[in-house]
C-alpha positions in Angstrom: 3.7 30.6 0.1 -0.1 30.0 -0.3 -1.8 27.2 -2.3 -2.1 29.3 -5.5 1.6 30.3 -5.5 2.6 26.6 -5.1 0.4 25.5 -7.9 1.6 28.3 -10.3 5.2 27.1 -9.5 4.2 23.5 -10.4 2.6 24.7 -13.7 5.7 26.7 -14.6 8.0 23.7 -13.9 5.7 21.4 -15.9 5.7 23.7 -18.9 9.5 24.1 -18.7 9.9 20.3 -18.5 7.7 19.8 -21.6 9.9 22.2 -23.6 13.1 20.4 -22.4 11.6 17.0 -23.3 11.1 18.3 -26.9 14.7 19.4 -27.1 16.6 17.3 -29.7 19.6 17.3 -27.4 17.5 15.5 -24.8 15.5 13.1 -27.0 18.8 11.3 -27.9 19.6 10.6 -24.2 17.2 7.8 -23.3 18.1 7.7 -19.6 17.5 11.5 -19.2 14.3 11.3 -21.2 13.0 8.5 -19.0 13.8 10.5 -15.8 12.0 13.5 -17.3 9.0 11.4 -18.4 8.6 10.1 -14.9 8.7 13.6 -13.4 6.2 14.8 -16.0 3.8 12.0 -15.2 4.0 12.9 -11.4 3.1 16.5 -12.1 0.5 15.9 -14.9 -2.5 15.3 -12.6 -1.8 18.3 -10.4 -1.5 20.6 -13.5 -4.7 19.1 -15.1 -6.7 19.6 -11.9 -5.4 23.1 -11.3 -6.3 24.1 -14.9 -9.8 22.7 -14.3 -9.9 24.7 -11.0 -9.0 28.0 -12.8 -11.6 27.4 -15.5 -14.3 26.6 -13.0 -13.3 29.7 -10.9 -13.7 31.9 -14.1 -17.1 30.3 -14.8 -18.1 31.0 -11.2 -17.1 34.7 -11.6 -19.2 35.0 -14.7 -22.2 33.2 -13.1 -22.1 35.6 -10.2 -22.1 38.6 -12.6 -25.2 37.1 -14.4 -27.0 36.7 -11.0 -27.1 40.5 -10.8 -28.2 41.1 -14.4 -31.6 42.4 -13.6 -33.3 39.6 -15.6 -35.3 37.5 -13.0 -35.2 34.3 -15.1 -31.5 34.7 -15.9 -30.7 35.5 -12.3 -32.4 32.3 -11.1 -30.5 30.2 -13.5 -27.2 31.9 -12.6 -27.8 31.4 -8.8 -28.4 27.7 -9.4 -25.2 27.5 -11.5 -23.3 29.4 -8.9 -24.2 26.9 -6.2 -23.1 24.0 -8.5 -19.8 25.7 -9.3 -19.1 26.6 -5.7 -19.4 23.0 -4.7 -17.1 22.0 -7.6 -14.6 24.6 -6.5 -14.5 23.1 -3.0 -14.0 19.6 -4.4 -11.2 20.7 -6.7 -9.5 22.7 -3.8 -9.5 19.5 -1.7 -8.1 17.4 -4.5 -5.3 19.9 -5.1 -4.5 19.9 -1.4 -4.3 16.1 -1.4 -2.2 16.1 -4.6 0.3 18.5 -3.0 0.8 16.4 0.1 4.3 15.0 0.4 4.5 11.7 -1.5 5.5 8.5 0.2 8.6 7.6 -1.7 7.7 3.9 -1.4 4.2 4.1 -2.8 5.1 3.0 -6.4 7.1 0.0 -5.2 6.3 -3.7 -5.2 5.8 -5.3 -1.8 6.8 -8.3 0.3 4.0 -9.5 2.5 4.5 -11.7 5.6 1.5 -13.5 7.2 1.8 -15.6 10.4 -0.8 -17.4 12.3 -1.1 -15.9 15.8 -3.2 -16.9 18.8 -5.6 -19.8 18.1 -3.5 -22.8 17.0 -4.9 -24.5 13.9 -7.7 -22.1 13.5 -5.2 -19.2 13.4 -3.3 -21.0 10.7 -6.5 -21.5 8.7 -7.3 -17.8 9.0 -3.8 -17.0 7.8 -4.5 -19.1 4.7 -7.7 -17.1 4.2 -5.8 -13.8 4.4 -3.2 -15.1 1.9 -5.8 -16.1 -0.6 -7.6 -12.7 -0.1 -4.5 -10.8 -0.9 -3.5 -13.0 -3.8 -7.0 -12.5 -5.3 -6.8 -8.7 -4.7 -3.4 -8.6 -6.5 -4.8 -10.6 -9.4 -7.7 -8.1 -9.7 -5.1 -5.3 -9.9 -3.1 -7.1 -12.6 -0.2 -7.7 -10.3 2.0 -10.8 -10.1 2.4 -12.9 -6.9 5.5 -14.9 -6.2 5.8 -17.1 -3.1 9.2 -16.7 -1.3 8.7 -19.1 1.6 5.8 -21.0 3.1 5.2 -23.3 6.0 1.9 -25.1 6.1 -0.1 -27.2 8.6 -1.5 -30.6 7.8 -5.1 -29.3 7.5 -4.6 -26.6 4.9 -3.6 -23.8 7.2 -0.5 -21.7 7.0 2.0 -21.2 9.9 3.9 -18.6 8.0 4.1 -17.4 4.4 6.2 -14.7 2.7 5.2 -13.6 -0.8 6.1 -10.8 -3.2 3.5 -8.8 -5.0 5.1 -7.3 -8.2 3.3 -4.3 -9.5 3.6 -0.5 -9.8 1.8 1.1 -6.8 1.4 -2.1 -4.8 2.8 -0.6 -1.6 0.4 2.4 -1.9 -2.5 -0.1 -1.4 -1.0 -2.9 0.7 0.7 -0.7 3.3 -2.6 -0.3 5.2 -2.7 -4.1 5.9 0.2 -4.2 8.4 -1.0 -5.2 11.9 -3.0 -7.9 13.8 -6.1 -9.3 12.1 -8.7 -10.9 14.3 -11.3 -13.5 13.2 -14.5 -14.6 15.0 -16.1 -17.8 13.7 -17.0 -21.4 14.5 -13.9 -23.5 13.7 -14.3 -26.5 11.4 -13.0 -28.7 14.2 -15.5 -27.3 16.8 -18.3 -29.8 17.4 -20.3 -27.6 19.9 -20.7 -24.7 17.5 -19.0 -22.1 19.7 -17.5 -19.0 18.2 -13.8 -18.8 18.7 -11.5 -15.8 18.3 -8.1 -16.2 16.6 -5.6 -13.9 15.1 -3.0 -13.6 12.4 -0.3 -11.0 11.9 0.5 -9.2 8.6 3.6 -7.2 7.8 3.9 -5.3 4.5 7.4 -4.3 3.5 8.3 -2.2 0.4 10.6 -4.0 -1.9 13.9 -2.3 -2.4 16.8 -2.5 -4.8 20.5 -2.6 -4.2 20.7 1.1 -4.5 18.2 1.7 -1.7 20.2 -0.1 1.0 23.8 -1.2 1.2 24.5 -4.7 2.4 28.2 -5.7 2.8 29.1 -9.3 2.0 31.3 -9.5 5.1 28.2 -8.8 7.2 26.5 -11.9 6.0 26.5 -15.5 7.2 25.0 -17.8 4.6 24.0 -21.4 5.5 22.4 -24.1 3.3 20.2 -26.9 4.5 17.8 -29.4 3.1 14.3 -28.2 2.4 11.4 -29.5 4.5 7.8 -29.7 3.4 4.8 -31.9 2.8 6.9 -34.5 0.9 7.6 -35.3 -2.7 10.6 -36.4 -4.8 12.4 -33.0 -4.5 12.1 -32.6 -0.7 15.2 -33.5 1.4 17.2 -34.5 -1.6 19.8 -31.7 -1.7 20.9 -28.7 0.4 18.9 -26.3 -1.7 17.4 -24.2 1.1 19.2 -21.0 2.1 19.4 -19.2 5.4 21.0 -15.7 5.6 22.0 -13.9 8.8 22.8 -10.2 8.8 25.3 -10.2 11.6 25.2 -6.5 12.6 21.4 -6.5 13.2 20.8 -10.2 13.8 18.1 -10.3 11.1 17.6 -13.8 9.8 15.8 -14.8 6.6 15.4 -18.1 4.8 14.0 -19.4 1.6 13.3 -23.0 0.5 10.6 -22.6 -2.0 12.8 -23.2 -5.1 14.7 -26.4 -5.9 17.7 -24.3 -6.9 20.0 -23.1 -4.2 20.9 -20.0 -6.3 17.2 -19.0 -6.8 16.6 -19.4 -3.1 19.6 -17.2 -2.3 18.3 -14.5 -4.7 14.9 -14.6 -3.0 16.4 -14.6 0.5 18.5 -11.5 -0.4 15.5 -9.8 -1.7 13.7 -10.4 1.6 16.7 -9.4 3.7 17.0 -6.0 1.8 13.3 -5.4 2.5 13.5 -6.3 6.2 16.6 -4.0 6.8 15.0 -1.2 4.8 11.8 -1.6 6.8 13.6 -1.6 10.1 15.2 1.7 9.2 11.8 3.1 8.2 10.4 2.0 11.6 13.3 3.7 13.4 12.8 7.0 11.6 9.0 6.9 12.4 9.7 6.3 16.1 12.0 9.4 16.0 9.2 11.4 14.4 6.5 10.1 16.7 4.7 13.4 16.7 3.8 12.8 13.1 2.2 9.4 13.7 -1.3 10.9 14.2 -1.1 11.9 10.6 -0.4 8.4 9.4 -3.0 5.6 9.1 -0.9 3.1 7.2 2.3 3.0 9.2 1.2 2.2 12.7 2.4 -0.2 15.3 2.6 -3.7 13.9 1.2 -5.1 17.1 -1.9 -3.0 16.8 -5.2 -4.9 16.2 -6.4 -3.3 13.0 -9.4 -5.3 11.8 -12.0 -7.9 12.9 -13.5 -10.4 10.6 -16.8 -11.8 12.0 -18.0 -14.7 9.9 -21.5 -15.3 11.5 -22.5 -11.7 10.7 -20.6 -11.5 7.4 -19.1 -8.4 9.0 -15.6 -6.8 8.8 -14.6 -3.8 10.9 -11.5 -1.7 10.6 -10.8 -0.3 14.0 -8.5 2.5 12.9 -11.2 4.4 11.1 -14.3 2.8 12.6 -15.6 1.4 9.2 -17.8 -1.6 9.2 -18.8 -3.4 6.1 -21.3 -6.3 5.9 -19.4 -7.7 2.9 -16.9 -10.1 4.5 -17.6 -12.7 1.8 -16.7 -10.2 -0.9 -13.6 -9.0 0.9 -12.3 -12.6 1.1 -12.6 -12.9 -2.6 -10.2 -10.0 -3.0 -12.6 -7.1 -3.3 -10.7 -4.9 -0.9 -10.9 -1.6 -2.9 -13.7 -0.1 -0.8 -11.9 -0.7 2.4 -8.5 0.4 1.1 -10.0 3.6 -0.5 -11.6 4.5 2.8 -8.2 4.1 4.6 -6.5 6.2 2.0 -9.1 8.9 2.4 -8.7 8.8 6.2 -5.0 9.0 5.9 -5.1 12.0 3.6 -7.6 13.8 5.8 -5.5 13.2 8.9 -2.4 14.6 7.1 -4.3 17.6 5.8 -5.6 18.4 9.3 -2.1 18.0 10.8 -0.6 20.3 8.2 -3.4 22.9 8.7 -3.0 23.0 12.5 
């Protein structure tokens, strides 16, 4: 089936869906109507772009006819319009190809982000804190809510480890490109000689999942409580409010101590456990389908060095796509859209090339 046949099928399905949504027998079923509305929204952009493509194609046909009208002035105008329309047709064709790419089922989900200081001691922990702030600012700019699940700090403002949730539709579609090793090059605050040091931090992005996405049996869990530790204060070490959950079959361990309530910590820990188990299953499937990895920018090896942040030159380089921006200060303020959009485009291009081979 060629591209036009696929698109005609989408249009037919879209129009049939609109008729069904207007059926009085459906409008009274809220759950069914919501399901249809979601499917309608997923198809709407494809149909709109295809209709624009067909209109532009008709305009191109008419312009080509006019270019052979015998009127020199009219032919010149028609040839110019033909060039413009041909370029528009190429752009629309590419948009349609991208829109028809298989959708990542996790793209619309919220995410859980883990950041850990890597090589570099205190400087790595400070860099991890920079990354956390960058992502929180980015989330705020998107109108998404950030919720800390667990955090371990150093005495000088750094972060040994932090796990936080970003709640927002489509968060995973943006954050998934951030998994990997991030490297920083700068003069540490504690360095008196002014030498540039290199440190690292690791980032893991997990799609948040619901109970229906993955089954966790109660008998497979070991739940321990302990007293929270932290920087001090009247609520620290007073009660056994912190929770540690071990998933016995896999050995995955999660803990949460951010809340003063044991129940709230348990809810957060279970949320993190579900995400970790779901992500482990995703990683296993990707390893089985290793041939497809060349068509994926956002789901690579977590141990891969993906980006370097050079402070003296205000430079950031993403090594996966070879993009360098001299806007490090802006990125650290959460302005990640230019970088992420480039990664999305590269990912789409790689998948299109893989499909067309």
